[in-house]
N, C-alpha and C positions, 0 to 999 in steps of 0.2 A: 529597924536593925541599927545598932550603935555604930559610933565611929570605930571603935576597937574592934568590932566584928568586920567591918571593912577592911580595915587594915590587916586583919588576919587572914582574910579572902585574898588580898593582893598579894601578900607575902607568900601564900600558898601557890599562886599562879605565877609569882615573879621569881622565886629562886631557881626553878629549873630553866627558866629563860635566861636568868642571869649567868648560869654555869654554861648554858649553850652560846651565849653572845661573848663571854670571856673566852671560851674555848675557840670561838671563830676568830677572835681578835689575835689570840695566841699564835694562830696560824700566820698572821701578818708579822707578829712579833719575831717568830721563829725565820721567817723569810728574811727579815731585816737583819736579824743577828747573824744568820749564817751566810748571807751575801756579804755583809760588812766584815767577816772574817776574811774573806778573799780579798777585798780592796774598798777603799772609799768610792771608788768609779762604779763598782758593782752594786754597792749600797745605793748610790746617786741614781744609777740606771733603774733599780727596782722601784725607787721613789718616784722617779718622773714616769715610769710606764704605769704605775700604780694610779698616779694622778691622772691619767689619761682613762684607764679601763674602769677604775673603781666608780666614777660617776656613771658610767654605762650600767654596771651591775647593780648600782644602787637604783637607778631609774627603772631597770627591769623589776627590781625586788619593790619599789614603791608601787607600781602599777598592781602588784600581786597582792600588796597589803591592803588592797580594797576587799579582799576575801574575808578576812577575820571579822570585821564589824558586820558584813552581810550574813555570814552564817552564825554569828553569836546572837544576832537579834532573831534570826528565825528559830535558833535554838531555845531562845528565851520565850518567844511566843508559841512554842510547841509545834511549829510547822516544819517538822524534821523531814518530811517526805521531798520538801524542795531543796535541800541541802546538797545533795550529791550532784545534781544538775549545775548548781552555782558553781561547783569546784571544777567540774569538767569544762564549763565555758571559759572559766579562768585558765584552765590548762592549754585550751585550744589557742586562747589570745596571746599567752605566753609564747607558744611556739611560733606563732605568726610574727612575733617581735623578734623572737632570739635566733631563729634560722638564718635571716638575713645577715645578722650580725656575724655568725659564724663564717659566713662566706666572705666576709671582709678580710679573712686570713690572707687571700691571694692579692688583696690590694694593698697591704701594709708595706711590702718592699718599695712601692713606688714613693713612699714618703722619703726614701734616702734621699739626702741633700737638701730637703726642705726645712729640716730642723736645725737651729744653730747651735750644734753641740759639736764637741770633739769626736773624731771617729769612732774611737773605741766605746765611748758612752753612747753614742747613737746606736751602733750595731747591737749592743746588749738590750737597749731599751726596745728597739723594733722587734727583736727576736721574742723577747718576753710578751710583748704585746700580742704577737700572733698566736702564741700558745694560749693566752687568755680568751681570745676571741672565739677559737674553735671550739672552746668548751662552754660556751654560753648557753646552748639549748639544755645540756645537763644541769646547770646551775638553775635555769628556769623551771624545769620539771621539779626538781628537788624543792625549790621555794614554795611552788604551788602546793605540793603534799604537806609540807611543813606548816604553812600558814592554814591549811585545811584544818589539820590536827589542833594546832593552837587556838584557832578561832572558836573551837568546840571545848576549849578548856583542858586539852590533853596536851600538856606542856612537857611532861618528863622525857618521851622520846626524843625530843629535840635535844635535849642535853646529852642522852646517850649516843645518839647519832653524830653529833658534832664531836664529842669525844673520840668517836672511831675515826673522824675525818682528821683530828689531830694526830692520832696514831698513824695514819697513812702520810701525813704531810711531812712530819719530822725525818722519817727514813728516806722518803722519796726526795726530800731536799737534799740530803746527805748523798744519795746516789747520783743525782742529776747535776748538782752544783760542783761536787768534787770528782765526779767521774769514777764512779765504783762499778763492781759487777761488769767490768769489761766495757763499760760505756764511755763515751768522751765527756770531758769536763765542760759543762755548759756555762759555768759561772752563775751570775745573777740570773741570767735567762732560765736556767734549771728551775727556779722557783716557779716560774709559769707552768712549766710540764708538771710539776708537783701538785700545783693548785688544780690544773685541770683533772688530774687523777682523782684528787679528793672530791671534786663535784661529782664524778661518776660514782665514786663509792657511797656518797651519801645519797644521791639520788636512788640508787638500788636498795639501799637499807631503808629509806622512807617509804618507798613502793612496798617492799615486803611488809612493813609494819601496817601500813594503811590498808593493804589488802587482807591480812590474815589475823590482825589483832581482834581480840574478842571486845575490847572497849570501843572500837570503831565500827563494830558490827551493826551498830544502830544507825549509822551514817555511811551506808556501803557505796564507796566511792566508784567502785568497778563492776556492780551488779548489772549495770545496764548503761550502754553508752548513748550519749546525746549528740546529734549533730550539732556542728557550730552554728550560732545564730548571732547575725549582726545586731539585733535589738539587744541581745544579752551583753555583747561586747561594749555596747554604748553604754549600758547601765554600769559596767565595771569601769569604764573609763572615766565616766563622769565623777566617780569617787576616785578612783585610782590615779588618774593623771594629775589631780592637784596634789595628792600625797607624793607622787613620784617628782613632780617638779619641786616640792618643798624639800624633799631629800636632796635632790640635785642641788638646789641653791646652797643649802648648808654644806654638802659635801665639797661642791665646787669652791666655796670659800676657802677651804683648806687646800684642795688639790690644785687650784690654779696657781696658788702661791708657790708651790715648788716649781712650776714652770717659769714663773716670773722671776724667781731666785736663781734659775740655772746659769745666767750671766755672771753671777758673784762667784761662781766656782763649785766644785764637788764638795767642799768641806762645809760651806753654808747649807747647800741642800741637805747633805747628811745629817747635819745638827737638826735642822728644821723636821726631818723625817725622824729622828730619835724622838725628839719631844712630842711630835704628833702621834707617833706610834703608841707611846705610853699613855698619853691624854685620851686617845680612842679607847684604850683597855679602861681607864677609869670611867670613861663616858658610858661603858656597858651598864653600869650599875643603875643610873637614873633611866637609861633607855629600857632596860628590863621592867622597871617599875611602870613606865610608860605604856609599854606592850600590854602589861597585865591590865591596867587601868582602862585601856581601850576595849579589851575583851570583856572586862567586868561592866563597864558603862553599856556596851551594845546589849549585853544579857539583860541587865536591869531594865533598860528602855523596852526591850521586847517584853519584859513583864509588866511595863507601864508602871515603874517605879521611879520617876525622875527625882525624887528627894533623896533615895537611897544612891543613885548615881552621884548627886552632888557629894554625898558623905565619902563616896569611894574616891573622888578627885581630891577631897580634902585630906583623907589619909594617904593618898599617893604624894602629895606635896610635903606632908609631915615627914614620911620615911625618905622621900628624895633629898630634903634639906639636911636632915641628920646624916645621911650617907655623903652628901656633898662636903660636909664638914670633915668627915674622916678622909676622904679622897684628896681634898685640898692639903690636909696636913702631912698625908704621905707624899704628894707631890713636891711640896715644899722642904720638909726634913731630909728626905732621901734622895734628893735630885742628883747630886754627884755620884752616888753609888748606883742608882737606876742607869744613869747615862753611861757609866763604866761598863754595864752589861752589855750595851749595844756595840761599843766600837773600842778599839785599842789605840785610837789616835787621840791625844791629850787635847788637842784644839777642839776636836769634835765634841769631846766629853764637857769641856768647858763651856762652850757655846749652848750646847743642848740643855745644861743645867740652868743657864741663865733664862732659856724659854721656858722651861718647867716652871720656874717662879711665877711667870706670867700665866701658865696654864693653871696653877693653882687658884689664881684669882678669878678665873671665869667658870669654875667649878659649880658656883651657886646659881649663876644666871643660866648656865647650860642645864642644870638640873630642872630649873622651872620651866625653861622653854620647851624642853623635849616632852616632860610631863603634861604640859598644857596642849601642846600640839598633838599628842597621841590621844589625850582625852578628847579633843575636838573630832579625831577620827571615829571614835566610838559614837559621837552624836552625828555622825555622817556630815559634819559642816568641814569640808575640805577647801572649798574655793577661796575662803578668806585667808587660809593659811597660804596660798599661793602668793597672795599679794603682800601679806606680811612678810613672808620669807624673802621675797625678792627686795623689798624696801630694807630689810633689817641686814640681810646678809651680803648683798651685793651694793644696794644704794648707800648704806651707812658703813658697814663693816669694811668691804673691800676698798671703797673710796678712802676711807680713814687710813687703812694699810698702805695703799699705794702712795698717799701724800707723805706718810712718814717713812716708808721704807724705800721709796724710789726718788724722792725730790728733796731739795733743800729749802723748801717753801718755809717751812716752821722751824725745823732743827736739820742738822746736817744727816744725810741719808742714814737711816738706822737698819737697812736690809731686813733680815728676818725679824729682829725685835719689832720694829715698826708695823709688820704685818700682824704680830701677835697682839699688840696693843688694839689694833683694828679689830681683831677677833673678839676681844673683851668688849669692845664698844657694840658691835653687831649683834652679839649673843645677849647682851643686856637689852639692847632694844627689841630684840624678838620675844624676850621673857616678859617684857612690860606690854607689848601689844597682843601676844597670844594669851595672856592672863586675862586682859581686858575682853577680848573676844569670847574667851570660854565664859566669863562671867555673863555676858550677854545672851549667849546661846543657851546657858543653863536657865535663865529667867523665862526665856521664851518657850523653852521645852517644858518646864514645869507649869506654865500657864496653859499650854495646850493638853497636858495629860493629866494635871490635877483636877478633880470634879470641883465646881463651884458650890 
């Protein structure tokens, strides 16, 4: 198979994933914009609470992301009878992890007074956090069913169901944030209620599709129930835990910064959130390419075609870099207009536009590192990602950001700007290290599977 063939296969897999991921991010965009229209404090509360809860959500999702490479490789090797059991074991494990998180709803009020924030900001933050925690099991079940379908190269339903979620999110935000239909106005905390309803809606839709779809009838998730097995949990965790930690390290690089910036005031935090929110939207393009290449690599390795898997990775890099050129141009040229969509505060707009200039710089290294990392998932090589991520995101990126943003050691305190320079340094390091690891693993796999 040629490189152009692999690029076509990747695009076929990736475009529904892209629309699904963009739609998911647009939910966060709508939360930020609608909360920002209430006040900068409400926007800052959503930013801080998201910085706490999103790493938890992404950690859960990371565990579940062990499922696509497992089922795609079984599908490629034509062992489809084993696939439903793998899906159900992932479901049991996700519930075991998410239900205790939901029970933390009752513990959150005890955080009052422990956070160094102004009272109004703290109240909105904790209330939002409660609503998000109680919806965790619904999110977990939705993710299992979604990753089950995507691992079998069935990606279009994710696009449609995520769009349904957006259709729920925007009117629900309007009702709960501003107090419509006879309900009280929850302000920024209303975004948490709306997001919880979205998780429920998407879980139900994905459950119905997985159960009744003709395309999924070859991989019947619900035809027979399998009891939870600790040995299966261990297999999922061996692959999923390093993936989850990798995602956690990357997300934390961004999320912890919002908390570290809180002492600088709501305007600084709000500008950081605006730039981060739009950057996350642009990041969905290389992420979707990465998710597609993980599925494709797993399938090709199941067919014992390691040289074709290498071509798939090369095709993903080509498409990713081309897309990064586009997203970097948009981030730079339209930075003021984009920031103006998020806030009516001129100072927030100005600071956010400055940060989006830096965001344009790291688009290229971000694309290379996420595609390389996702490809390693397809090769089932996740442990090295754990170490590389920790070194790059926390050891190099966050350290650089703290020095530039919080101290006068090199230059006067740069606040958010210093941390965003740290993002550039950390993501570039990750791109270099992950690319090197991927080349090494490809060589080993080709030696194992290529006949002498």
